[in-house]
MDAnalysis code that builds the backbone (N, CA, C; Angstrom):
import MDAnalysis as mda
import numpy as np

u = mda.Universe.empty(546, n_residues=182, atom_resindex=np.repeat(np.arange(182), 3), trajectory=True)
u.add_TopologyAttr("name", ["N", "CA", "C"] * 182)
u.add_TopologyAttr("resid", np.arange(1, 183))
u.add_TopologyAttr("resname", ["MET", "LEU", "CYS", "SER", "ARG", "GLU", "LEU", "ALA", "PRO", "VAL", "LYS", "GLN", "THR", "SER", "LYS", "PRO", "GLY", "GLU", "GLY", "CYS", "PHE", "GLN", "TYR", "GLU", "THR", "THR", "TYR", "GLN", "GLY", "ASN", "ILE", "GLY", "ASN", "ASP", "MET", "GLY", "VAL", "SER", "THR", "MET", "GLY", "TYR", "ARG", "SER", "ALA", "ARG", "TYR", "ASN", "LEU", "PRO", "GLU", "TYR", "HIS", "GLU", "ALA", "THR", "TYR", "ALA", "LYS", "TYR", "TYR", "GLN", "ALA", "PHE", "ALA", "ASP", "ARG", "ASP", "ASN", "ALA", "ASP", "ARG", "VAL", "GLN", "HIS", "ALA", "SER", "GLU", "ASP", "THR", "MET", "LYS", "GLU", "THR", "ASP", "ALA", "GLN", "THR", "ARG", "LEU", "THR", "GLN", "ASP", "GLU", "THR", "THR", "LYS", "LYS", "LEU", "ALA", "GLU", "ARG", "LEU", "ARG", "ASP", "LEU", "HIS", "PHE", "TRP", "LYS", "ASP", "GLU", "LEU", "GLU", "ARG", "GLU", "ILE", "ASN", "ASP", "ILE", "ARG", "ASN", "GLU", "THR", "ASP", "LEU", "LEU", "VAL", "ALA", "GLN", "LYS", "LYS", "ARG", "LEU", "GLU", "ARG", "ALA", "LEU", "ALA", "ALA", "CYS", "GLU", "LEU", "ALA", "LEU", "LEU", "ILE", "ALA", "MET", "ASP", "ASN", "LEU", "ASN", "CYS", "ARG", "GLU", "ARG", "ARG", "GLU", "GLY", "ILE", "ASP", "LEU", "VAL", "GLN", "ASP", "GLU", "VAL", "GLU", "LEU", "ASN", "LEU", "LEU", "LYS", "VAL", "SER", "ILE", "ILE", "ALA", "ILE", "ARG", "SER"])
u.atoms.positions = np.array([
    [126.185, -114.526, -93.219],
    [126.373, -113.731, -94.404],
    [125.393, -112.565, -94.376],
    [125.813, -111.375, -94.847],
    [124.968, -110.196, -94.843],
    [124.506, -109.885, -96.249],
    [123.268, -109.455, -96.344],
    [122.709, -109.047, -97.642],
    [123.233, -107.658, -97.960],
    [123.462, -107.376, -99.226],
    [124.026, -106.084, -99.601],
    [123.026, -104.949, -99.435],
    [121.738, -105.274, -99.420],
    [120.729, -104.224, -99.294],
    [120.380, -103.928, -97.845],
    [120.565, -104.847, -96.968],
    [120.166, -104.656, -95.587],
    [121.280, -105.123, -94.674],
    [121.339, -104.617, -93.509],
    [122.342, -105.029, -92.528],
    [121.682, -105.940, -91.506],
    [121.206, -107.044, -91.971],
    [120.564, -108.012, -91.085],
    [121.074, -109.394, -91.449],
    [121.012, -110.312, -90.540],
    [121.476, -111.654, -90.879],
    [120.616, -112.255, -91.981],
    [121.228, -112.895, -92.937],
    [120.505, -113.479, -94.070],
    [120.928, -114.923, -94.251],
    [120.092, -115.678, -94.927],
    [120.435, -117.045, -95.312],
    [120.543, -117.078, -96.821],
    [121.489, -117.793, -97.295],
    [121.674, -117.959, -98.738],
    [120.656, -118.993, -99.202],
    [119.986, -118.686, -100.299],
    [119.040, -119.662, -100.843],
    [119.801, -120.787, -101.503],
    [119.106, -121.862, -101.732],
    [119.772, -123.005, -102.334],
    [120.065, -122.772, -103.796],
    [119.270, -121.898, -104.413],
    [119.507, -121.605, -105.816],
    [120.372, -120.367, -105.902],
    [121.450, -120.412, -106.617],
    [122.281, -119.216, -106.721],
    [121.614, -118.177, -107.622],
    [121.814, -116.860, -107.304],
    [121.304, -115.784, -108.135],
    [119.925, -115.296, -107.740],
    [119.272, -115.953, -106.776],
    [117.950, -115.508, -106.378],
    [118.053, -114.355, -105.385],
    [119.188, -114.003, -104.937],
    [119.357, -112.904, -104.004],
    [119.300, -113.395, -102.584],
    [118.996, -112.481, -101.693],
    [118.986, -112.853, -100.298],
    [117.628, -112.559, -99.698],
    [117.344, -113.164, -98.592],
    [116.094, -112.864, -97.903],
    [116.393, -112.708, -96.423],
    [115.528, -111.981, -95.784],
    [115.724, -111.738, -94.365],
    [114.863, -112.732, -93.613],
    [115.418, -113.306, -92.598],
    [114.588, -114.213, -91.821],
    [114.122, -113.503, -90.580],
    [113.025, -113.955, -90.080],
    [112.366, -113.347, -88.954],
    [112.841, -113.972, -87.666],
    [113.116, -113.135, -86.683],
    [113.443, -113.688, -85.379],
    [112.299, -113.352, -84.454],
    [111.806, -114.318, -83.792],
    [110.729, -114.092, -82.837],
    [111.196, -114.547, -81.475],
    [110.624, -113.966, -80.467],
    [110.999, -114.313, -79.108],
    [110.334, -115.620, -78.729],
    [111.087, -116.497, -78.311],
    [110.568, -117.772, -77.827],
    [110.710, -117.764, -76.315],
    [109.637, -117.539, -75.614],
    [109.693, -117.518, -74.166],
    [109.772, -118.910, -73.585],
    [110.044, -118.982, -72.285],
    [110.089, -120.276, -71.600],
    [108.697, -120.874, -71.571],
    [108.642, -122.134, -71.768],
    [107.361, -122.814, -71.690],
    [107.005, -123.049, -70.235],
    [107.952, -123.332, -69.472],
    [107.703, -123.597, -68.064],
    [107.877, -122.342, -67.242],
    [107.550, -122.461, -65.985],
    [107.666, -121.339, -65.068],
    [108.885, -121.571, -64.207],
    [110.056, -121.256, -64.745],
    [111.291, -121.540, -64.038],
    [111.502, -120.601, -62.859],
    [111.173, -119.356, -63.012],
    [111.474, -118.376, -61.978],
    [110.300, -118.122, -61.056],
    [109.190, -118.667, -61.329],
    [108.024, -118.419, -60.514],
    [107.304, -117.142, -60.922],
    [107.720, -116.508, -62.009],
    [107.087, -115.283, -62.477],
    [106.389, -115.611, -63.775],
    [105.198, -115.183, -63.899],
    [104.441, -115.467, -65.112],
    [104.997, -114.647, -66.258],
    [105.153, -115.258, -67.379],
    [105.618, -114.543, -68.563],
    [104.459, -114.229, -69.488],
    [103.266, -114.462, -69.032],
    [102.080, -114.171, -69.828],
    [101.980, -112.668, -70.042],
    [101.801, -112.248, -71.234],
    [101.693, -110.834, -71.555],
    [103.021, -110.150, -71.653],
    [104.103, -110.895, -71.505],
    [105.434, -110.287, -71.614],
    [105.700, -109.965, -73.061],
    [106.260, -108.796, -73.284],
    [106.538, -108.364, -74.639],
    [107.924, -107.762, -74.651],
    [108.735, -108.122, -75.629],
    [110.046, -107.496, -75.708],
    [109.886, -106.140, -76.376],
    [110.870, -105.283, -76.314],
    [110.814, -103.944, -76.882],
    [110.933, -103.976, -78.388],
    [111.230, -105.098, -78.944],
    [111.398, -105.192, -80.389],
    [110.078, -105.547, -81.050],
    [109.920, -105.028, -82.281],
    [108.753, -105.359, -83.090],
    [109.159, -106.414, -84.098],
    [108.229, -107.271, -84.425],
    [108.511, -108.147, -85.548],
    [108.141, -107.397, -86.818],
    [108.461, -107.916, -87.973],
    [108.316, -107.206, -89.244],
    [106.873, -106.811, -89.551],
    [105.884, -107.666, -89.406],
    [104.515, -107.233, -89.683],
    [104.061, -106.132, -88.730],
    [104.466, -106.222, -87.463],
    [104.101, -105.170, -86.528],
    [104.781, -103.857, -86.897],
    [106.013, -103.945, -87.332],
    [106.747, -102.742, -87.758],
    [106.041, -102.085, -88.931],
    [105.685, -102.896, -89.958],
    [104.986, -102.344, -91.120],
    [103.628, -101.778, -90.716],
    [102.927, -102.455, -89.846],
    [101.616, -101.994, -89.403],
    [101.739, -100.654, -88.668],
    [102.721, -100.561, -87.772],
    [102.923, -99.311, -87.025],
    [103.370, -98.190, -87.951],
    [104.244, -98.521, -88.906],
    [104.723, -97.499, -89.846],
    [103.587, -97.001, -90.723],
    [102.771, -97.937, -91.245],
    [101.634, -97.524, -92.071],
    [100.617, -96.743, -91.243],
    [100.434, -97.105, -89.998],
    [99.518, -96.356, -89.134],
    [100.012, -94.926, -88.959],
    [101.328, -94.770, -88.742],
    [101.898, -93.419, -88.617],
    [101.783, -92.665, -89.934],
    [101.975, -93.381, -91.035],
    [101.900, -92.775, -92.369],
    [100.482, -92.268, -92.632],
    [99.490, -93.114, -92.367],
    [98.099, -92.711, -92.589],
    [97.663, -91.645, -91.584],
    [98.194, -91.701, -90.371],
    [97.895, -90.652, -89.395],
    [98.483, -89.320, -89.855],
    [99.688, -89.371, -90.438],
    [100.302, -88.152, -90.975],
    [99.464, -87.607, -92.121],
    [98.959, -88.522, -92.996],
    [98.060, -88.104, -94.076],
    [96.821, -87.428, -93.516],
    [96.207, -88.069, -92.518],
    [94.993, -87.518, -91.908],
    [95.290, -86.176, -91.256],
    [96.423, -86.082, -90.561],
    [96.792, -84.813, -89.928],
    [97.027, -83.736, -90.971],
    [97.691, -84.113, -92.093],
    [97.926, -83.142, -93.160],
    [96.606, -82.676, -93.767],
    [95.682, -83.626, -94.020],
    [94.377, -83.261, -94.567],
    [93.611, -82.364, -93.594],
    [93.685, -82.709, -92.320],
    [93.020, -81.891, -91.307],
    [93.641, -80.497, -91.254],
    [94.968, -80.431, -91.337],
    [95.651, -79.130, -91.330],
    [95.255, -78.313, -92.556],
    [95.133, -78.985, -93.711],
    [94.684, -78.274, -94.917],
    [93.268, -77.737, -94.738],
    [92.386, -78.563, -94.153],
    [91.013, -78.104, -93.924],
    [90.993, -76.916, -92.965],
    [91.775, -77.013, -91.909],
    [91.839, -75.903, -90.947],
    [92.406, -74.657, -91.609],
    [93.434, -74.859, -92.456],
    [94.040, -73.712, -93.142],
    [93.031, -73.061, -94.074],
    [92.288, -73.874, -94.855],
    [91.290, -73.310, -95.764],
    [90.150, -72.655, -94.986],
    [89.739, -73.287, -93.894],
    [88.688, -72.685, -93.065],
    [89.176, -71.368, -92.466],
    [90.435, -71.337, -92.060],
    [90.996, -70.096, -91.501],
    [91.062, -69.012, -92.559],
    [91.454, -69.385, -93.768],
    [91.507, -68.398, -94.853],
    [90.113, -67.873, -95.159],
    [89.118, -68.785, -95.199],
    [87.741, -68.345, -95.431],
    [87.273, -67.422, -94.317],
    [87.594, -67.791, -93.080],
    [87.212, -66.949, -91.949],
    [87.897, -65.594, -92.018],
    [89.174, -65.593, -92.420],
    [89.900, -64.323, -92.571],
    [89.236, -63.450, -93.629],
    [88.875, -64.073, -94.766],
    [88.238, -63.301, -95.841],
    [86.889, -62.743, -95.395],
    [86.094, -63.586, -94.731],
    [84.795, -63.123, -94.250],
    [84.956, -62.007, -93.219],
    [85.894, -62.196, -92.306],
    [86.128, -61.185, -91.274],
    [86.629, -59.890, -91.891],
    [87.514, -60.000, -92.868],
    [88.035, -58.818, -93.540],
    [86.907, -58.083, -94.270],
    [86.054, -58.844, -94.966],
    [84.927, -58.219, -95.673],
    [83.980, -57.549, -94.683],
    [83.672, -58.249, -93.585],
    [82.781, -57.666, -92.582],
    [83.410, -56.435, -91.941],
    [84.716, -56.487, -91.702],
    [85.417, -55.340, -91.116],
    [85.380, -54.147, -92.058],
    [85.631, -54.405, -93.342],
    [85.579, -53.303, -94.312],
    [84.180, -52.702, -94.398],
    [83.162, -53.576, -94.400],
    [81.784, -53.094, -94.454],
    [81.455, -52.262, -93.221],
    [81.825, -52.765, -92.062],
    [81.565, -52.026, -90.820],
    [82.329, -50.711, -90.793],
    [83.570, -50.751, -91.267],
    [84.379, -49.527, -91.286],
    [83.776, -48.506, -92.253],
    [83.301, -48.956, -93.417],
    [82.671, -48.038, -94.364],
    [81.409, -47.416, -93.773],
    [80.581, -48.253, -93.132],
    [79.357, -47.729, -92.515],
    [79.689, -46.735, -91.403],
    [80.678, -47.073, -90.601],
    [81.066, -46.182, -89.505],
    [81.626, -44.870, -90.042],
    [82.401, -44.956, -91.117],
    [82.954, -43.742, -91.726],
    [81.824, -42.860, -92.250],
    [80.823, -43.472, -92.882],
    [79.670, -42.698, -93.385],
    [78.923, -42.043, -92.235],
    [78.709, -42.797, -91.157],
    [77.997, -42.233, -90.010],
    [78.792, -41.109, -89.365],
    [80.113, -41.292, -89.265],
    [80.950, -40.227, -88.699],
    [80.931, -38.980, -89.577],
    [80.975, -39.171, -90.897],
    [80.923, -38.021, -91.807],
    [79.582, -37.292, -91.662],
    [78.500, -38.069, -91.553],
    [77.186, -37.459, -91.371],
    [77.112, -36.714, -90.042],
    [77.655, -37.312, -89.010],
    [77.663, -36.674, -87.694],
    [78.511, -35.398, -87.717],
    [79.617, -35.439, -88.432],
    [80.476, -34.258, -88.547],
    [79.745, -33.130, -89.276],
    [79.006, -33.501, -90.351],
    [78.209, -32.477, -91.055],
    [77.160, -31.886, -90.128],
    [76.507, -32.750, -89.320],
    [75.513, -32.255, -88.361],
    [76.156, -31.311, -87.345],
    [77.329, -31.677, -86.855],
    [78.017, -30.819, -85.880],
    [78.368, -29.463, -86.478],
    [78.848, -29.470, -87.729],
    [79.169, -28.191, -88.387],
    [77.901, -27.364, -88.592],
    [76.807, -28.042, -88.979],
    [75.553, -27.325, -89.167],
    [75.113, -26.667, -87.874],
    [75.125, -27.443, -86.762],
    [74.674, -26.878, -85.496],
    [75.638, -25.827, -84.963],
    [76.913, -25.975, -85.261],
    [77.879, -24.938, -84.876],
    [77.551, -23.630, -85.589],
    [77.280, -23.733, -86.902],
    [76.921, -22.526, -87.663],
    [75.613, -21.922, -87.155],
    [74.637, -22.795, -86.833],
    [73.363, -22.302, -86.312],
    [73.556, -21.583, -84.975],
    [74.361, -22.173, -84.101],
    [74.611, -21.533, -82.806],
    [75.349, -20.207, -82.967],
    [76.320, -20.167, -83.863],
    [77.025, -18.908, -84.111],
    [76.078, -17.844, -84.655],
    [75.161, -18.262, -85.544],
    [74.179, -17.306, -86.087],
    [73.263, -16.805, -84.974],
    [72.799, -17.719, -84.107],
    [71.947, -17.319, -82.985],
    [72.688, -16.378, -82.039],
    [73.957, -16.699, -81.762],
    [74.756, -15.833, -80.876],
    [74.900, -14.443, -81.487],
    [75.157, -14.395, -82.786],
    [75.265, -13.083, -83.453],
    [73.936, -12.343, -83.419],
    [72.821, -13.050, -83.627],
    [71.506, -12.404, -83.556],
    [71.245, -11.855, -82.154],
    [71.561, -12.654, -81.137],
    [71.352, -12.204, -79.754],
    [72.264, -11.030, -79.433],
    [73.506, -11.089, -79.916],
    [74.436, -9.984, -79.687],
    [73.919, -8.702, -80.349],
    [73.419, -8.818, -81.580],
    [72.870, -7.633, -82.273],
    [71.644, -7.102, -81.545],
    [70.773, -8.025, -81.096],
    [69.581, -7.601, -80.358],
    [69.976, -6.927, -79.042],
    [70.983, -7.478, -78.372],
    [71.456, -6.888, -77.117],
    [72.033, -5.495, -77.376],
    [72.780, -5.343, -78.461],
    [73.319, -4.019, -78.806],
    [72.189, -3.023, -79.050],
    [71.130, -3.482, -79.734],
    [69.979, -2.598, -79.962],
    [69.296, -2.233, -78.645],
    [69.169, -3.219, -77.747],
    [68.541, -2.937, -76.454],
    [69.387, -1.976, -75.618],
    [70.704, -2.143, -75.654],
    [71.587, -1.222, -74.921],
    [71.465, 0.193, -75.481],
    [71.390, 0.302, -76.803],
    [71.232, 1.632, -77.430],
    [69.891, 2.247, -77.035],
    [68.834, 1.420, -77.015],
    [67.509, 1.917, -76.610],
    [67.529, 2.360, -75.154],
    [68.220, 1.607, -74.288],
    [68.313, 1.957, -72.873],
    [69.017, 3.306, -72.705],
    [70.099, 3.493, -73.443],
    [70.815, 4.771, -73.365],
    [69.931, 5.934, -73.832],
    [69.159, 5.684, -74.897],
    [68.266, 6.730, -75.397],
    [67.209, 7.078, -74.358],
    [66.659, 6.027, -73.707],
    [65.654, 6.270, -72.666],
    [66.260, 6.959, -71.446],
    [67.480, 6.596, -71.083],
    [68.135, 7.273, -69.957],
    [68.347, 8.745, -70.261],
    [68.733, 9.051, -71.497],
    [68.905, 10.465, -71.881],
    [67.567, 11.211, -71.857],
    [66.507, 10.520, -72.308],
    [65.174, 11.142, -72.289],
    [64.720, 11.375, -70.851],
    [65.007, 10.399, -69.971],
    [64.652, 10.531, -68.570],
    [65.437, 11.675, -67.922],
    [66.702, 11.770, -68.272],
    [67.512, 12.875, -67.736],
    [66.970, 14.220, -68.221],
    [66.494, 14.241, -69.470],
    [65.922, 15.477, -69.996],
    [64.610, 15.804, -69.291],
    [63.844, 14.764, -68.940],
    [62.567, 14.977, -68.247],
    [62.772, 15.317, -66.771],
    [63.910, 14.975, -66.251],
    [64.171, 15.195, -64.841],
    [64.130, 16.698, -64.494],
    [64.639, 17.498, -65.385],
    [64.605, 18.944, -65.164],
    [63.164, 19.446, -65.132],
    [62.339, 18.906, -66.070],
    [60.925, 19.305, -66.080],
    [60.233, 18.838, -64.806],
    [60.585, 17.652, -64.293],
    [60.006, 17.145, -63.050],
    [60.385, 18.056, -61.874],
    [61.639, 18.458, -61.821],
    [62.070, 19.342, -60.739],
    [61.310, 20.663, -60.782],
    [61.106, 21.151, -61.994],
    [60.353, 22.418, -62.130],
    [58.907, 22.216, -61.677],
    [58.290, 21.060, -62.118],
    [56.901, 20.791, -61.732],
    [56.797, 20.631, -60.211],
    [57.732, 19.945, -59.581],
    [57.703, 19.777, -58.142],
    [57.885, 21.125, -57.419],
    [58.736, 21.942, -57.971],
    [58.942, 23.266, -57.381],
    [57.667, 24.086, -57.485],
    [56.993, 24.004, -58.636],
    [55.727, 24.730, -58.810],
    [54.667, 24.235, -57.820],
    [54.589, 22.903, -57.637],
    [53.616, 22.341, -56.695],
    [53.931, 22.818, -55.264],
    [55.192, 22.830, -54.919],
    [55.566, 23.302, -53.584],
    [55.205, 24.771, -53.394],
    [55.413, 25.533, -54.450],
    [55.053, 26.947, -54.361],
    [53.544, 27.120, -54.221],
    [52.736, 26.350, -54.911],
    [51.275, 26.427, -54.839],
    [50.803, 26.045, -53.425],
    [51.467, 25.083, -52.813],
    [51.029, 24.660, -51.484],
    [51.364, 25.714, -50.421],
    [52.315, 26.556, -50.700],
    [52.671, 27.592, -49.734],
    [51.719, 28.801, -49.796],
    [50.854, 28.783, -50.775],
    [49.885, 29.873, -50.881],
    [48.924, 29.842, -49.694],
    [48.318, 30.981, -49.438],
    [47.412, 31.075, -48.307],
    [46.087, 31.676, -48.740],
    [45.094, 31.258, -48.019],
    [43.778, 31.852, -48.191],
    [43.153, 31.519, -49.535],
    [42.655, 32.599, -50.164],
    [41.932, 32.440, -51.422],
    [42.843, 32.017, -52.557],
    [44.123, 32.226, -52.427],
    [45.077, 31.824, -53.482],
    [45.345, 30.300, -53.471],
    [44.983, 29.625, -52.385],
    [45.196, 28.173, -52.297],
    [44.041, 27.476, -53.010],
    [44.239, 27.208, -54.283],
    [43.176, 26.635, -55.127],
    [43.735, 25.363, -55.779],
    [42.844, 24.343, -55.875],
    [43.237, 23.133, -56.614],
    [42.549, 23.211, -57.955],
    [43.302, 23.528, -58.977],
    [42.741, 23.668, -60.315],
    [43.319, 22.598, -61.248],
    [42.984, 22.722, -62.533],
    [43.408, 21.723, -63.532],
    [44.918, 21.727, -63.707],
    [45.577, 22.802, -63.586],
    [47.024, 22.895, -63.733],
    [47.701, 22.106, -62.615],
    [47.192, 22.266, -61.406],
    [47.775, 21.538, -60.290],
    [47.576, 20.031, -60.443],
    [46.377, 19.621, -60.909],
    [46.122, 18.204, -61.133],
    [47.063, 17.618, -62.195],
    [47.315, 18.350, -63.249],
    [48.252, 17.877, -64.288],
    [49.680, 17.815, -63.755],
    [50.061, 18.773, -62.932],
    [51.395, 18.727, -62.332],
    [51.538, 17.510, -61.412],
    [50.471, 17.173, -60.658],
    [50.503, 15.988, -59.801],
    [50.629, 14.699, -60.631],
    [49.865, 14.644, -61.738],
    [49.952, 13.458, -62.605],
    [51.369, 13.273, -63.152],
    [51.961, 14.336, -63.622],
    [53.314, 14.252, -64.177],
    [54.314, 13.832, -63.112],
    [54.191, 14.385, -61.933],
    [55.147, 14.046, -60.871],
    [54.972, 12.598, -60.405],
    [53.713, 12.098, -60.326],
    [53.496, 10.697, -59.924],
    [54.048, 9.739, -60.964],
    [53.793, 10.036, -62.221],
    [54.313, 9.185, -63.297],
    [55.843, 9.180, -63.289],
    [56.442, 10.331, -63.091],
    [57.906, 10.428, -63.081],
    [58.505, 9.672, -61.887],
    [57.823, 9.747, -60.767],
    [58.312, 9.058, -59.571],
    [58.233, 7.533, -59.756],
    [57.139, 7.078, -60.319],
    [56.954, 5.636, -60.527],
    [57.992, 5.067, -61.526],
    [58.312, 5.811, -62.545],
    [59.264, 5.287, -63.539],
    [60.671, 5.484, -63.046],
])
């Protein structure tokens, strides 16, 4: 007879109305050694009811432990994510501030270099103008030098008592030496 709640062989109790119960089947091995093979430690693939409940509860509690462990890992991961995010934001803010400061420094030095370049360019323009003025002055003096040299040559061609070294000749020599050196 089968119980309505389970599909296992059942025995009817002697009292009617008490329901049904499941009986346990256990493996009864041979007592003797008929085949010459030891049956010690032999186990069938079936579990008896207490072993089934024990294994099921072990899996149930292992699932609980795994779930609790997963929750702990999840919370630890969330905490780590929050800490990492906060540290990343802090580092990013500091880096942004340093980059902004560095950018201001670069703009400052760019402006300073441009100002120096303009100052040097203006100074160079002044020096070029001064050089041109001096070249014009030298060109103007060149005619006087040619005249002084011509006068000295004429004095050296003199003969006798007219060949005199006086103060005029000395000044002409000074002017010609200075002009030659420059």
